[in-house]
Structures are given as structure tokens and as C-alpha cells.
C-alpha positions, -999 to 999 in steps of 0.1 A, spaced: 394 -829 73 365 -817 51 369 -796 20 343 -773 3 351 -773 -34 335 -742 -49 330 -725 -82 311 -693 -88 299 -674 -119 297 -636 -116 283 -607 -136 319 -596 -144 338 -601 -112 315 -582 -89 283 -601 -79 276 -638 -78 252 -651 -104 257 -689 -97 274 -709 -70 281 -746 -67 296 -763 -36 308 -800 -33 317 -811 2 345 -837 1 355 -856 33 388 -870 20 372 -901 6 339 -892 -11 314 -864 -18 290 -861 12 270 -831 1 263 -808 -28 246 -774 -32 241 -755 -65 219 -725 -72 216 -695 -95 218 -662 -77 200 -629 -85 228 -603 -85 203 -575 -83 220 -558 -113 223 -565 -150 245 -592 -164 266 -579 -193 260 -595 -227 296 -607 -230 292 -626 -197 260 -642 -210 279 -653 -241 306 -668 -219 284 -685 -193 250 -688 -209 234 -672 -178 209 -646 -188 191 -618 -169 159 -638 -173 174 -669 -158 183 -652 -125 152 -629 -123 134 -653 -99 166 -668 -83 173 -662 -47 194 -631 -38 227 -637 -20 214 -627 14 188 -655 10 214 -682 5 241 -667 28 232 -689 58 233 -720 37 267 -711 24 280 -704 59 266 -737 73 277 -760 45 313 -746 45 317 -745 82 348 -763 95 358 -769 58 388 -758 38 377 -735 10 390 -750 -23 388 -735 -58 406 -733 -91 421 -698 -87 409 -697 -51 415 -661 -43 390 -650 -70 361 -671 -57 370 -665 -21 373 -627 -23 340 -624 -42 321 -644 -17 338 -627 13 328 -593 -3 292 -605 -6 292 -613 31 309 -581 40 281 -562 23 257 -580 45 276 -570 76 292 -605 82 327 -618 80 336 -649 60 368 -666 70 380 -701 59 413 -717 53 421 -719 16 436 -742 -10 441 -735 -47 440 -763 -71 461 -743 -96 489 -740 -71 485 -776 -59 486 -788 -95 517 -768 -102 533 -787 -73 519 -822 -78 514 -822 -116 545 -803 -127 555 -796 -163 521 -787 -177 521 -760 -204 491 -743 -188 471 -749 -156 438 -735 -168 409 -758 -158 398 -768 -193 433 -777 -205 443 -794 -172 411 -815 -173 419 -825 -209 454 -835 -201 443 -855 -170 413 -871 -187 389 -854 -164 353 -850 -178 342 -814 -179 306 -810 -187 291 -775 -186 322 -754 -189 318 -719 -174 288 -729 -154 293 -733 -116 283 -769 -112 303 -782 -143 334 -764 -132 330 -773 -95 325 -810 -103 356 -811 -126 376 -793 -99 364 -819 -74 376 -848 -95 409 -829 -100 412 -823 -62 406 -860 -55 435 -869 -77 457 -843 -61 447 -855 -27 459 -890 -36 491 -878 -50 500 -858 -19 525 -876 3 512 -857 34 535 -827 31 522 -806 2 487 -800 16 501 -794 51 526 -769 38 499 -750 19 476 -749 49 504 -737 72 494 -702 85 530 -691 80 530 -702 44 521 -676 17 509 -703 -8 472 -694 -4 480 -657 -7 501 -657 -38 485 -656 -73 479 -691 -87 503 -686 -116 532 -672 -96 559 -696 -83 567 -691 -47 604 -689 -54 598 -659 -76 582 -640 -47 608 -652 -22 636 -638 -44 621 -603 -42 643 -579 -22 631 -557 7 647 -526 -8 639 -495 -28 632 -500 -64 608 -507 -93 590 -540 -98 573 -554 -130 544 -578 -128 542 -600 -159 516 -624 -173 521 -659 -188 532 -644 -221 559 -625 -203 541 -592 -211 545 -564 -184 510 -558 -170 519 -535 -141 549 -514 -130 552 -500 -95 577 -485 -72 584 -493 -36 606 -486 -6 603 -523 2 596 -542 -30 586 -575 -14 561 -559 11 546 -537 -16 541 -567 -40 525 -587 -12 501 -559 -4 487 -563 -40 478 -599 -32 458 -589 -1 439 -561 -19 402 -569 -25 396 -543 -52 384 -558 -85 413 -543 -105 439 -557 -80 423 -592 -80 422 -593 -118 458 -581 -120 471 -606 -94 453 -635 -111 472 -628 -143 506 -624 -126 529 -653 -135 563 -636 -130 579 -606 -113 611 -588 -121 626 -558 -104 653 -531 -105 669 -519 -72 674 -481 -72 689 -474 -37 664 -446 -29 628 -435 -33 635 -406 -57 651 -428 -84 624 -454 -79 598 -427 -86 617 -414 -117 623 -449 -131 587 -460 -125 573 -429 -144 596 -434 -174 590 -472 -176 553 -468 -175 554 -444 -204 577 -468 -223 558 -501 -217 522 -487 -212 512 -516 -189 475 -527 -189 469 -520 -152 488 -487 -149 463 -459 -155 482 -430 -141 512 -416 -160 504 -435 -192 502 -404 -213 533 -401 -234 529 -372 -258 531 -337 -245 517 -316 -273 509 -283 -254 533 -258 -239 531 -227 -217 553 -198 -228 557 -160 -222 561 -130 -244 562 -92 -241 538 -70 -260 543 -34 -273 534 -19 -240 561 -39 -223 536 -62 -205 545 -98 -200 519 -123 -212 515 -160 -203 499 -182 -230 498 -217 -243 500 -232 -278 510 -265 -296 545 -274 -285 558 -275 -321 550 -237 -324 567 -228 -291 605 -220 -292 611 -216 -255 585 -236 -235 582 -229 -198 563 -261 -190 548 -288 -212 514 -305 -209 494 -334 -223 463 -313 -231 451 -278 -235 428 -282 -205 458 -291 -183 477 -260 -195 447 -237 -190 441 -251 -155 477 -246 -146 477 -209 -157 444 -203 -138 462 -214 -106 492 -192 -114 467 -163 -120 451 -168 -86 484 -174 -67 503 -144 -81 474 -120 -87 479 -120 -124 455 -106 -150 434 -132 -169 434 -109 -199 472 -111 -201 472 -148 -194 450 -158 -224 421 -167 -201 398 -138 -212 396 -122 -246 379 -91 -261 375 -74 -227 386 -40 -215 392 -51 -179 395 -86 -166 371 -103 -142 397 -104 -115 397 -66 -115 360 -66 -108 366 -89 -78 396 -67 -67 420 -96 -72 438 -78 -100 457 -45 -95 446 -29 -128 473 -35 -153 445 -42 -179 431 -7 -172 465 10 -171 461 16 -134 492 -4 -124 527 1 -138 537 -27 -161 570 -31 -143 552 -40 -110 530 -65 -129 559 -80 -147 576 -87 -114 547 -109 -104 547 -127 -138 585 -134 -134 579 -147 -99 552 -170 -113 576 -182 -140 604 -187 -115 581 -209 -94 577 -232 -124 614 -235 -132 642 -250 -110 663 -227 -88 693 -237 -109 694 -247 -145 722 -272 -142 725 -295 -112 724 -330 -98 703 -343 -69 726 -365 -48 709 -395 -31 719 -428 -14 730 -456 -37 724 -493 -39 755 -501 -18 775 -483 8 803 -476 -17 782 -456 -42 758 -427 -44 730 -421 -68 722 -389 -87 695 -374 -109 709 -351 -136 693 -318 -148 709 -297 -175 694 -265 -190 664 -271 -168 657 -305 -184 659 -339 -167 686 -360 -184 684 -393 -164 700 -409 -134 732 -427 -126 755 -442 -99 791 -433 -90 816 -442 -63 813 -421 -32 849 -408 -36 838 -392 -69 813 -367 -55 833 -336 -65 838 -341 -103 832 -322 -136 799 -324 -153 814 -346 -180 817 -374 -155 780 -373 -146 772 -372 -183 794 -402 -190 777 -424 -164 740 -413 -168 712 -436 -179 693 -413 -202 656 -409 -197 630 -386 -214 619 -355 -196 582 -349 -192 556 -332 -170 553 -361 -145 591 -362 -141 591 -324 -135 565 -328 -109 584 -356 -91 616 -336 -90 600 -304 -78 581 -322 -51 613 -338 -39 633 -305 -39 607 -287 -18 617 -310 11 652 -319 2 667 -288 -13 700 -295 4 706 -325 -19 709 -302 -50 744 -297 -62 749 -270 -89 770 -279 -120 790 -259 -145 777 -264 -180 797 -245 -207 786 -238 -242 814 -261 -255 801 -289 -233 766 -283 -245 777 -287 -281 796 -319 -273 766 -332 -253 742 -325 -282 765 -343 -307 765 -374 -285 
């Protein structure tokens, strides 16, 4: 069996700027190919500082399409080997895809092989691994220097193998080549195929990504097959995965949202905003006309809905205006005008010109406000639990999400105090509100109203 031991340099994980390939037949190096590559785009200064490769150096180098046939020919019938193999392999496969060709080779990762055949190392980064194994590494962060060192390492691993490790890694049914190099296979194998939230962690045990899934194991695996730059970078940093089973998709969504806001993982861009500083509210003027407006949350005594920014609040009111034929003048969207723009377009019925009774207009405003709020102020949403003997619930009191919990199925009909006693408290926010309303549009039958007395409110606030 032949092995193509490869290292590439890139302009930041997108385009190849240098490639080096050593062909190893199991005994010796039989061929080598190294070249700079013109990426046809600028190389960032921080990449130049790391690799030493400048824009001037690659200016007259061949473009990837000019070396593509050589790469195909030299690696034909070879196993693709690299330190962090998925990174190099995916970049090269993407280069071929852009040329309209497919690039498929069996893969071996020297990080994963080293973890198996050289256990107990503090780190498996190429530089530190070469140092601990007395492997010369000349030209770090250049393709040929890294490829040559990886080749020496691979020879050592090849000798250490008793005939089973390489074979198991190359087995099509094995996920060894698919999993991130830092992630032990047993961690992945222990993931459940159930609803829940999963946490990807780096070598420092820092949470770098939080996700929800109906099937945790399948969803995590899908990250490893994704070829997007963000996914590749995230997966390469993943060294551990933990999870929390929720029993159903709703609680997975709710928990994911609150956990992202708590931990602010590096690779979670959506839902990372945590501070809602703006609120929509309503008030009645001297004419008896209901207004909608927004202001800083600290100045609003009875907020209808909270937002992260003024632009979000304004956009939301604009949509309400359009949907319920409200007057922009009385929704803080137009100022210092006698009649609103909607009136000119015949989308407003003239409350701003005293042509429509305020009572009729107020009804539409109240319908708009009702669409924002829940049908009931106090309720639970009942869902399936983690086991057959329990059910899950999300708790809303005074129109505010309190959190979620689990109870035995025999306890469905119970006082509000019981739900409060077992709830796992979580903060309410705009994203949680959106999740709950979206769910209730399709699953209104799972809402169970609750009694919530003034005395209970007092006790609740004390605790």
C-alpha cells in the first residue's frame, strides 16, 4: 500500500498557497513534490507572519488548476495522510470541486494514529510531538518542512502498528477518519441518539459551540462532514463533547438558547446577544387614542416585548403597523405630521385626521398587542419526558417564561406550587419568547392554564 503524506499552507483556510507531497511505499520515500501555489487572492499579513509566504513569493507561482493533474496523478491509489487530515483533505477537495472535479482518497490522520500508538502525550500538535519523539522539524509552518516531519512520524507509527490499528482506521465502517483529530472515539460513541443539547469543548475544556438536536449523535456527526470553513475550524478544535438529554425538541430549543447566552461560545453567532435594553409599550393620550412606542427598558414600567436594539423594536412595530393597519403617527414612526404616510396610501383609516373613531382604531391596536402576548398569562406547556414515566413542562407565569422541569406522569393535575417547586429556572428573553410562540402556533393543545393567586405571586417573588 502507498501513502501520500501531505501538508498544505493556505491564505487563512480557504485557498492553497503551498503544497508538499511525499509518497511512501511502506519502506521508503519513492517520490516527492513541493510547490508554491498562487491563490489568486491576497495573503493576509498575519498568515505571512506565521508561514513567511508573501504575496510576492506566490505572484509567479502556478495556480491550482495548473498543478491539479500532478496532484491527482501522484496521489492516485494512495492513502491521503496528514497531521489533522480533514483540514488538508477538505481544502484540496474544495479546490478540485471549484474546477469541476471530484477528489476522493482514503484518509489517515497522524494525530489520531499518534493518540492510539503513542498514548499519554500532553499534546499532539506536530511541533510538540516531534520534539518529544526526537523528530527533526526544519521549516515549521512551511509545507515541505511539516510534510517531511509528518513523514518521519508516519514511518514510526507504521512500525509501531501491529497490523490492526491502520486496518481499523481504514475500515469504511470506522468513523476514525471522520472524527476530529483531538476527539476520542469513545466520547463520540457515548453520545445518545435522543433529543437534547450538546456542548463541543476544546483542549482547555472551554465550550466552543452549543447546539440542539432531535438525535444528538447524528447531529454532531453532521458537523464533521460539513465542508464550510467555520465548521472545519470548529471541528478541528473539538476535543470533548458533553450533552444534556431533554426528552423533546421544545426543551432542547429553550435550553440551547439560554445556555448560549450564559456561555457565549466562540462558534455560536446567533442568539449570543444577552442584554435587552429596549422595550415596546403602549399608552393612551388625552384624546383616548392608544399609542405604541419604544424606549429604554429601564424607563418602561409595563413592557409588552423586549428587544436587543432600537432598530429591532422599530422594525417590529413597522410590521404590526402593516398587519393591523395602524397609524405610523401613533406608533412613533412619524413625527411632526398632520396625517401619516399610510393615510396617503389608503392603508390607514384616518384616525390621525379625526376621520376614524378612536374606539375602532384602539380595537386594532389591542389586537396587535394581543398577538404579541400569550393567550393565557399563566400556563405550562406539557411535553414528552426523558423516560416513559415522566413528562416535561415549560412554565410561564404573568406572561414571563420561568424555566422548565420534569414530573411523574401521575402528577399532571397539580397546583402551581408543585410546578414552581420542580422548575429549573431560566431567564426570559426575546429569543425564548419567539421559540414558545412558534411552538404554540402548531401545538396549542399542549398549553395547560394555571391558577396563580396574588398570595402565590408574593411567595414566589420572595423565593
